[in-house]
N, C-alpha and C positions, 0 to 999 in steps of 0.2 A: 283255358283249355278249349280247343275247337271240337265241335261235334262233327263226326264224320257222317257223310250221307250213307244211307243204306245201300250196300253194294248190289242188292237185287233190283234197284231202280233201273239198272241197265236192261232189264228184261221187260220194261214197260213199252208198249206199242200203242199206236192208235188202233183201237178195236171197235167193232160193232157188236152189240149184245146178240148172242146166238138165239136167245129166247127172251126178248124184251117183255113178254107178257108174264114171265114168272120163272121160278127155279126150274131148270131143265129136268132134273131128276124128279122133283116133286110133281111136276106136270104129268110125267109118265106114270107115277105111282098113285096120283090122286091124293097126295099128302099136303097138308097146310104148311105155310111158312110164315115167318114174322117179318123179316126184312131181306132184301136181295143184295148180293155182292157181285160185282163185275170183275172177272179176272182180267187184269191189264196186260196179260201176255197173249191170250187167245180169244177173249170175248165170252168165255163160259159164264153163264148166270147161275149162281148157286144161292142157297139160303144161308142166313147168318147163324152164328153160334147160339142165338136165342131160339132158333127154330128147332123142332124135334129131331131132324135128321142131319143138320149141319153140313149140307152138301158143299158149300164154298170151302170150308176147311178140308174136307175129304179130297176135293179136286186139287187144292193147293199142294197137298202132300203127295197124292198119287201122280200128278203130272209135273211136280216140282215147279209150279207157277205160284210163287208166294205172295205177290202183290195184288191186292184188290182195292176197289173203292165202292162206296155205296151206289146202288142204282136207284137212288131216291133224289127227287128234285131238291135243290138247295144244299145238298151235302157235298163237301169237296175234299174230305180227308182221304188218306190212303193208309192201309194196314199191311204189314208184312207178317205173314204167318210163321215164317222161318225164325224171325227175331221176336215175335210176340210184341210188336211195337209199332207205333205210327211210323210211316215211311215218308 
């Protein structure tokens, strides 16, 4: 049985992080974050689900941009919020 690639991968683009220094919303709010996630559709930087406000997930659902990757050196995985699975 072949594994089908995530259909949302077609939304992935070469992006530049909008706020490489941290989570866009947390920076505005003065809120802490744990890890950063980069939206691979538009370059939004949001905080991960371990962070208090989970801005990466909120962005994924609000903008319908489901694929993110870590904005951490040495990490190369991708996550699809729509399928709750590695992409």
